[in-house]
Structure formats: C-alpha cells, structure tokens
N, C-alpha and C positions, 0 to 999 in steps of 0.2 A: 465295122467296115473302115479303112483306110481313109480320113479326108487330106487331100491336100490343098493347101493353102499358100499362098505366097506372104512371107514373111518379110517385111522390112525391118532391116537392121543399120544402124549406124554406130559407126567407132568413130568418136570423136567427131569432126566433125564434115567426116564422109559418110555417104550410104550407100548401101550396094545390096540387092536383093537376093536371099539365099537361092532362091529358085530362077533369076535373072539371067543366067547363064547356061541354059539348059539344064538338062536333069531332074528327075522326078525328085522331089524330098517327101520323105514320113515323116506324118504329123499323128501325135498321140491319138488312141481309139477313143472313142467315148466310154465311159464308165459300164461296164455292164452289169453292176450290183455284185458279183459275185465274191469270193473268198479272195482275200488281199494278199497276196504270195511275198510281194515286195521283190518281185522279179520282174524285168522289163523282156518282153521275149521278143520284141522286132526291135530293129534300127529306127531310132526317133531323132528327130530334129526339134529344137525347142526353143524359143527366143525370148530373152529376159530383159525387161522394162525396167531400167534404172532412173537417170535421173540427169543433172547436167553433168558437166565432164570434168567439171572441177570439185564436184560434190562426194559424199561417201558412199550412197547407194552406186554412180560410177564404179567407183575402185571396188567395191565390195562384189557389185553383180558381176564384173569380168573374173574376178577371183573365184566367184561361183560357179560361173560357167566354164571354167578350166577345170574344176575341181568335180563336178558336176561328169563332164567326160572323162577324166581321169579315173574317177571313181567306178565308173562302167566299163571301163575298158574300150572308150569309143562306141557301146552300144547306145546310149546317148548322148547327141553332139549336141552341147548349148552352145547360144552366142547371144552375151550382153550389149545392151544398145542403148547409145544415148537417147533421152527422152524427155519432157518438159515434167515429168514426175507425177505424183499421187494420183491426181484427178485423171488426165491423160492415160498412165499407167492402165489404172481400170478400166478406163471405156477401150482403151484396146486389148486389152486382154478378154473383156466379155465378148469384143468382136471378132476376136481369134486371129489378130494382128502378131500378139506374142501369147505364149502361156503362162507364163510367170512375171507376175510384178513387184515393185517393192510400193508401200501405201505407209503413210502416214495413219495411224490407226482413227485416229476421229475422221480421216476422209474415209477409210473404208467403213467405218460403221454408217454413217451418211450414205453411203452406196447401198448397205444393204436395208439400211430403211428407207430408202427413196426420199430423203431430203437434202438442203442445200444444194450441190453442184448435180442434185442427179434428181430426176422429175419423177420415179419410181424405182422401185426396188432393183437390187442389179444382181445375176447370179452369181455370188463371187462366196468364195470359202478361203480359208486361211490355212497354209502351208505350215508356220511357224508365227511366233512373236519373237523378234528381233532383238536389235538394243533399244535404249531411248534416243528420242531426236532432242535436241536443245534450241529452243527459240533464242538467234541468236541477233540482237537488235543493235546496229551500231550508228552512231553518228559522225561526223565531221565534229573537231573538236573546236572549230571556230565558227560553228553554224549556231552558237545560243540555244542548242537543245538540250534542258538538263530534266524533263519529264513525256510523257507522252504526249500530255497537252500541247506541248512546247513544236510537235509536229505538224500544228495547222499551219497551213501555208505553203509546208516545205517540199521540198522534190524528194521523194521517199518510194525507192525501188520496195517494191511489194512480191518480188519475185516472178520465175516464169507464168506465162498464161497455164492455169488446171493444173497448176501443181499444188503440195500439199501446203508448201510456204504462203501461198498466196492466199489460201482459206484461213490459216491460222493467223496472218498477217490483217487480214481483213476483220474477224475477232478480235483480235488486239486493239485494234484503234475502234472500232465500235464499241467495246467494253470501256475503252478511254474516254467515250463522249465523242468521237470523232465521226465522220461519215467519208469513207473510202473514196467516194468518190466526186466529193466535191469539196472536201476541208483540207485534202491535202495534193500534191501533183504526183498522183501515184505513176510512177515507171516499171511497166511489167515486163522489168530485165530477169536474164538467166542469172548465172553466179559469177563468170567471168565479165559480164560488162559491168554489172553491178559494183565489183571490185575494182574496174577502170574509174568506174564513174567517181567513186570513191576518192579514188585517189588523185584523180585530174578536177576535181570539186563540181561536177556535172551533176551530182546529186548529194544530197544533204545528210540522207539517214536510210539504213537498209534494215531489210527482215531478212535471214534466213532458217532454217528450221533444217538441221543436221546433226550428224552423229560428232564425236568428237576424237581427234581435231577432224575439221573440216578442210583440204588442202587450200581453199579458196583464202580463206580466213587467215591461214596461217602467213599466205604470202601476203595480205595484207597488213597485217603485222610486222612483217618480216621489212615491208620497204617502205611504209607508211605508219611507222609503230606510233610518231607524237601526232600526226593528224588524224588519229580515230580515236575514239572508247565507247566500252558497251553501257547501254541502257537499261535502267532496272526496271521489269516490267510486271514485277510480281505483284504490284498492286492489282491489278485486273484480273488475279486467279478468281475471286470466288464468280466472277459474273460468266467468267469462261465454264466454270463447274457447272453452271447453269445449264449451258450448251451438250456438256460433254463430260462424264465425270472421271474420264481418263487423263485429264490433265492434272500435272501436280508441279511441284516445283521442287528445284534441286540446282545445287554450285557448278558451273562452269571451273573449275580447278583453275588456280593461278598458272600452273605449271604447263597447262594447255596450250596456253599462247605466249609463254613466259611474261606473266602480267605481274604486278604489284599483290595484288590480292583475289580471291575466288570473285566470281559476279553470279548474283543469284538470279536466277531463271525460270522459263515455263516449260516446262520437259512434257513429251508425248510419246510412247512407245512407236516403233514401226513391225509392221508386218510384212510377211512374202504372201499374196494373194496370188489365187488361179482361178478357173472356171470351177464351178459347182461340181460339171458332168467331166471334169479332168479324169483320165483315166485313173484309178483308186492304187495301182501299183506302181505309176508312176510317179505320183503322188510321194508312195511312201517311202522310193527312192530317193525323192529330190529332198523330202524330210531326213531321213537319216544321214543323206552326205551333207547337209547343211552342219549339224552335228559332230558327225565323226570326222569333216573336215576341217573345224572349227580353226584349230592351230595355222591350217594355211593362212584362213582368211584372215586371221588377225595380224599375219605378216605383210597384207594388202593394206589392212588399216586398223588403229586399235580399236575403234568402234567396235569390231566383232570380239571382242572379249566381252561384249555384255549379252552375249547369245548364251543361254542358259538352259539347260534339259530341264529344270524345275519350273521356269515361267514359260519356257516356250507354248505349252498350252494355254496360256492365260490369253486367248485372243476376244473375247466375250466384246460389246454383240455378234462381232466377226464369228460363226461356225467353222471349227476344224473339219479340215476336209478327213472324209472317212479313213482314205490312207494315210493322213497324217496323224489319225487316231493310233492305228496299229503303230508308227514309227515310234511313236512317244510313249507307248505303252498305258 
C-alpha cells in the first residue's frame, strides 16, 4: 500500500512542502521482499537530505536529484533539501521525512550500532559508498594557533548541530585532550556563518568535513587568503581509529585551494543511506543512477570523481540495501 507523508523540502534558505499546495504525492512502497527487477512501477516522489548550502553534499544532492528524475523519465521525481547533514539526515530518513540521506560513514556506523548520537540501533541501509570527506581545520593566522592544543580557550566552530562535522570535531578535540564543552568556546555554526566568522574575526578556528573542493572553503581562500591557514591534525589518527577504523589520512592537494603545498589531514568516506524497508526496486534504480550519471555529477562538483563502482559496495558496518546489491552486481 502506498504511504503518504509530508516531505519538508528546503532549497537554500527557502522551505516548501511537497504536499503543502494541495494534491496527493506518491511515496515509495515498503519493500515486499520479492525479486528485484530494478524498475519502478508507479510515479514516486522522494526527498534527498543533503547538508549546508555551501557544502558538497548540497551541490551533489541537487545534481543527483536532477539525474534521478531524468534517468527515470520523471517516474521518480526527486528533490534535494538543505539540512544540518549526517546525524540529522539519518534521523529524518528513519522518521520518513526524507527517503535518501547523505552521511559520513562514521556517523552511519554509529547509527547501525546504536552509539554516539544514537541511543539505539537505527534501521538504515546504504545505497552506496561515495567519495571521501576531508576534515578541514582552519585557523585565523593571527590567533596564535599552531596545534590542536592551542585551541584551548579559543572560539571554535564545530559545525552545524547534528552534523557529521560536529561528530568528528568533538572526537578530534577529545583525542587531543580537550573537552569540547569546556575547553573551547564551541560555536555550532553552519558553513556559511563559519566562513563569515573567520573573515570578520568573530571566531578563531573552524572544523569542516567535506569533499574537495568545498565551495565555502574556496570562497574563504579567495577572499581572505592571508588571514587563514590549515592546521595539521593527523597526530590524533591513532586515537580516532580506536573509535572507528574508517578513519585514514590523505593530503588535501595544494591545487584544490591554490595553496603552496599539500595539507595532510584525516579522511572518512561518505555514504548514501535509506531506511532498511525502502522498496528494493527503487533502491536499485537510485544506485544505478548514481553510477550511470557520474559524469553529470562531476560537473556539479569534482568530489563526485571519487564515486567508484569498485568501492561503492564497501559500506561496512552499514549493510547494503538488497536493491543496491543487485545494482552493484
């Protein structure tokens, strides 16, 4: 039976209800457990939860929504929404507000294991592994910050509430021996406000977990290049890996933001997540579209180059949706 839900959609700062202006909207049927044909048999509307408006999730999410609609000749009408990102996305996918959500792999692992921001195991599955997120920690050049320890007493943006950035920011601070609640003046700001804060001096440092390049960070280096610099945080990797083995190190290439040299940092994969009972044919279509329309997604943001058929199924400990298993062969 078709379930009707009210889906909240926000595009940039505006918000609109998919069903708010009258007219019944079709939402996915629950998975019936039969053979996966990878064909959606009825008109379906889905909401895709992304992230901050100047981040990669938002850019790719909007492009992905367009490609899903195009690939299915409008059979599946997808709309992307600006959100607080990972934790919030999973909560709202589970709650039925959205059908698909972007999430950092560490946050998604917490969800299925019922730890961290989640008090119980969440009924989510992965459509695919995407590109890697780079933990980008920037400080004002005049703030006297040369190490994570120097963040003590500073005004630090730890990202939007219930975001993957906030999760990793708190873990990095704790790994450096700092209490995120008492040792720093935590500013829980979205990326746009964070960038503005570094520019005007109202914050001293920022965390951001995102793909490369992140539009907001590009803007920061374009308009305030001499006022900010990256901080090397790779020294806390061993302690982070004790929490979750998905954490690794990788360089931010100098060319990404026109820097003088590569910047070593900590990376974590991204996943697309759905409820475990999403219609399997729809899950299959969504996964195939992600891979088949990769060139179009790359045009929206180069981070999509990291989407790879060889690694798309590597989502552990988050289980692949059975429809995605068919799509990925």
